[in-house]
C-alpha positions in Angstrom: 0.0 -0.1 0.0 1.3 3.5 -0.9 1.6 6.1 1.7 0.4 9.8 1.1 4.0 10.7 0.3 4.3 8.2 -2.6 1.2 9.3 -4.6 0.5 12.3 -6.9 -3.2 13.1 -6.9 -4.8 14.0 -10.2 -6.8 17.2 -10.9 -10.0 15.1 -10.5 -8.8 13.7 -7.2 -8.1 17.2 -5.9 -11.5 18.4 -7.2 -13.2 15.4 -5.8 -15.3 15.4 -8.8 -15.7 11.6 -9.1 -16.7 11.0 -5.4 -19.8 8.8 -5.4 -20.9 7.6 -2.0 -24.5 8.1 -0.9 -24.7 10.7 -3.7 -28.1 12.2 -2.8 -27.2 12.6 0.9 -23.7 13.7 0.1 -25.0 16.4 -2.1 -27.4 17.5 0.5 -24.8 17.6 3.2 -22.2 19.4 1.1 -24.8 22.2 0.5 -25.4 22.8 4.1 -24.9 26.4 5.2 -26.6 26.6 8.5 -25.9 25.8 12.1 -25.8 22.1 12.8 -28.7 20.6 14.7 -29.4 17.0 16.0 -31.2 16.1 12.7 -28.1 17.1 10.7 -25.8 15.2 13.0 -28.1 12.2 12.7 -27.8 12.4 8.9 -24.0 12.6 9.0 -23.8 9.6 11.2 -26.2 7.6 9.0 -24.2 8.7 5.9 -21.0 7.5 7.6 -22.4 4.1 8.5 -24.1 3.8 5.1 -27.5 3.3 6.7 -29.4 6.5 5.5 -32.7 5.5 4.0 -34.6 8.1 2.1 -38.4 7.5 1.9 -40.4 8.9 -1.0 -43.4 11.1 -0.4 -45.9 8.5 -1.5 -44.6 6.1 1.2 -44.6 8.9 3.8 -48.2 9.8 3.0 -49.2 6.1 3.5 -47.4 6.0 6.8 -48.9 9.2 8.0 -52.4 7.7 7.4 -51.8 5.7 10.5 -52.9 7.7 13.5 -51.4 7.5 17.1 -54.9 6.8 18.4 -55.7 4.0 16.1 -56.6 0.8 18.0 -56.8 -1.6 15.1 -54.4 -2.4 12.3 -55.7 -1.6 8.8 -54.3 -4.7 6.9 -54.6 -3.1 3.5 -52.7 0.1 4.5 -50.1 -1.9 6.4 -49.6 -4.2 3.5 -49.1 -1.2 1.2 -46.6 0.4 3.4 -44.6 -2.7 3.9 -44.6 -3.5 0.2 -43.2 -0.1 -0.5 -40.6 0.0 2.3 -39.4 -3.5 1.4 -39.4 -3.1 -2.3 -36.1 -3.5 -4.3 -36.4 0.2 -5.2 -36.3 1.2 -1.6 -32.7 1.0 0.0 -32.1 0.8 3.7 -35.1 -1.1 4.8 -35.6 -4.7 5.8 -38.3 -6.1 8.0 -36.8 -5.1 11.2 -36.5 -1.4 10.1 -39.9 -1.3 8.5 -41.6 -2.7 11.5 -39.7 -0.2 13.7 -41.1 2.7 11.6 -44.5 1.3 12.1 -44.0 0.8 15.8 -43.0 4.4 16.4 -46.0 5.6 14.3 -48.4 3.6 16.6 -46.9 1.4 19.3 -50.4 0.2 20.4 -50.9 -1.7 17.2 -47.4 -2.4 15.8 -44.4 -4.0 17.3 -40.9 -4.6 16.0 -40.5 -7.9 14.2 -37.1 -9.4 12.9 -36.2 -12.6 11.3 -36.0 -14.5 14.6 -39.6 -13.3 15.6 -40.7 -14.3 12.1 -39.2 -17.7 12.4 -40.9 -18.1 15.9 -44.3 -17.0 14.6 -44.4 -18.7 11.3 -42.0 -21.7 11.8 -39.9 -20.8 8.7 -37.1 -18.7 7.7 -37.7 -15.1 6.3 -36.5 -14.8 2.7 
């Protein structure tokens, strides 16, 4: 492995023009021109650990249809939310994270489920 004294960076390296890591969030964070708050720190931490998950407006609208005072699960709404969060187009969500979002939306009707809970409930592995 070369050390810093043994390389000569190119113009592109110096401009950092080909940097491509979490491109949407990197762009957002690079444009910040305000005081940092907890939300910004959280985004930086999630950027660093590569766990940032951006949710589209349609999915957010579905999640926000669940009210904190609901006492019964709406199966159709829950299925629609989970299908969107767990789709291949959505990055950063698997069952445990998706169920965590639902749990904090309404802890009376949703709980966190992961692959071990799934195996216990259904007697088979979660694919």
